[in-house]
C-alpha positions in Angstrom: 37.2 314.7 -7.5 35.5 311.7 -7.9 36.4 308.3 -5.9 37.3 305.1 -7.7 37.4 301.6 -6.5 36.9 297.9 -7.7 33.3 296.7 -8.0 34.3 294.1 -5.4 35.2 296.7 -2.4 31.8 298.7 -3.1 29.8 295.4 -2.6 32.0 294.5 0.4 31.5 298.0 1.7 27.8 297.6 1.0 27.4 294.0 2.5 29.4 294.9 5.8 28.3 292.0 7.9 25.3 291.2 5.5 25.3 287.6 3.6 25.8 288.4 0.0 22.9 286.5 -0.5 20.3 287.0 -3.8 18.3 289.3 -2.0 21.7 291.2 -1.4 22.3 291.6 -4.9 18.7 293.0 -5.5 19.2 295.7 -3.0 22.7 296.4 -4.0 21.5 296.9 -7.5 18.9 299.0 -6.3 21.3 301.3 -4.6 23.4 301.4 -7.6 20.0 302.5 -9.7 19.6 305.4 -6.9 23.5 306.2 -7.3 23.3 305.9 -11.2 23.6 309.7 -12.0 26.7 310.0 -10.0 28.2 306.3 -11.1 30.6 305.2 -13.7 32.1 301.9 -14.5 35.5 302.1 -16.0 34.8 298.8 -18.7 31.6 301.0 -20.0 33.7 304.4 -20.3 36.7 302.9 -21.8 34.4 301.5 -24.4 32.4 304.8 -24.8 29.1 302.9 -24.9 26.1 304.6 -24.8 22.3 303.6 -23.7 23.8 301.3 -20.8 22.0 298.7 -18.9 24.2 296.7 -16.3 22.6 293.6 -15.0 23.4 291.2 -12.5 22.8 287.9 -13.8 22.4 285.2 -10.6 22.6 281.6 -11.4 25.3 279.6 -9.7 27.4 282.8 -9.7 26.9 286.2 -10.0 27.8 287.8 -13.3 27.7 291.5 -14.5 26.0 291.7 -17.6 26.9 295.3 -19.2 24.8 296.0 -22.7 25.0 299.1 -24.2 25.4 301.1 -27.7 28.8 301.7 -29.6 29.7 305.0 -29.9 29.6 307.0 -33.2 27.3 305.6 -35.7 28.6 301.9 -35.7 25.4 299.7 -35.6 24.4 297.2 -33.0 25.0 296.9 -29.5 27.8 295.6 -27.5 27.5 292.8 -24.7 30.4 292.6 -21.9 30.0 289.6 -19.6 32.0 290.2 -16.3 32.4 287.2 -14.0 32.2 287.7 -9.9 35.9 286.9 -10.0 36.7 289.7 -12.1 34.8 292.2 -9.9 38.2 293.2 -8.3 39.2 294.4 -12.0 35.8 296.7 -12.9 36.2 300.0 -11.3 33.8 302.4 -10.3 34.0 305.7 -10.2 31.6 308.0 -7.6 31.3 311.3 -9.3 30.5 314.4 -7.5 28.4 316.0 -10.1 25.4 314.0 -12.2 25.9 312.7 -15.8 23.7 313.3 -18.5 23.1 309.5 -19.2 22.8 307.4 -16.2 23.2 303.5 -16.4 20.0 301.5 -15.8 20.7 298.7 -12.9 18.8 295.7 -13.2 19.1 291.9 -11.9 18.0 288.4 -13.3 17.6 285.9 -11.0 17.4 282.4 -12.1 17.0 280.7 -8.8 13.4 279.5 -8.8 13.5 278.9 -12.8 11.2 276.2 -13.6 8.8 276.8 -10.4 5.1 276.3 -11.2 3.0 279.8 -10.4 -0.4 281.5 -10.6 -0.7 284.4 -12.1 -3.1 286.7 -9.6 -3.6 290.1 -11.6 -3.5 291.8 -14.8 -4.8 290.1 -18.1 -3.6 286.5 -17.3 -5.2 286.3 -13.7 -5.8 282.9 -12.6 -3.5 281.2 -15.4 -1.0 278.7 -14.2 2.9 279.1 -15.9 6.2 278.4 -15.1 8.6 280.8 -14.1 11.7 281.6 -16.3 13.1 284.3 -14.7 12.8 286.8 -11.8 14.1 290.4 -12.8 14.3 293.6 -11.3 14.3 297.1 -13.5 15.3 299.8 -11.1 12.9 298.7 -8.1 10.3 297.4 -10.5 9.9 293.4 -10.1 9.2 292.0 -13.3 8.9 288.3 -13.9 9.1 285.9 -17.4 6.6 283.3 -17.2 5.9 280.6 -19.7 1.9 280.0 -20.0 0.0 278.1 -22.7 -0.2 281.2 -24.8 3.5 282.0 -24.6 6.0 283.6 -22.6 4.7 286.8 -20.7 6.2 289.6 -18.4 4.4 289.7 -14.9 4.7 292.2 -12.2 6.3 290.8 -9.1 2.9 291.5 -6.8 0.8 289.6 -9.4 2.6 286.2 -9.2 2.2 283.4 -6.3 3.8 279.9 -6.2 1.2 277.4 -7.3 0.6 274.3 -4.6 
């Protein structure tokens, strides 16, 4: 038998007495990634989406962005945005056994958007840029940075604030 609970309750259980800040959201998304093979979201399953990516987008508020392919041979992708105020109406099912196609959990954090950064590794070492978004895909930090040659993706370990 699976356990069915609102996403808001799952968040409350994970937070306990912790402050639900940006670091918490990143950690929560990582815990969901670790549980992904046994986790379903009602909204995803009711729509029959496949190849699902679930992203916690952090601006002034947290939004859940769900992207997936529609069922059957329908073309395109479907994106659903759920505001944090609606988290009590999104149900999570913790399954007893693993599913074949688990979701991918990510975060997008726009708090430091516009910050000047220096790239410290990779092919763009030493270049200065502007941070667009700090992201995690599973547990891998990836940041989008605008440099003179365009927009690049940089590992979190290859980036530092420019003074």
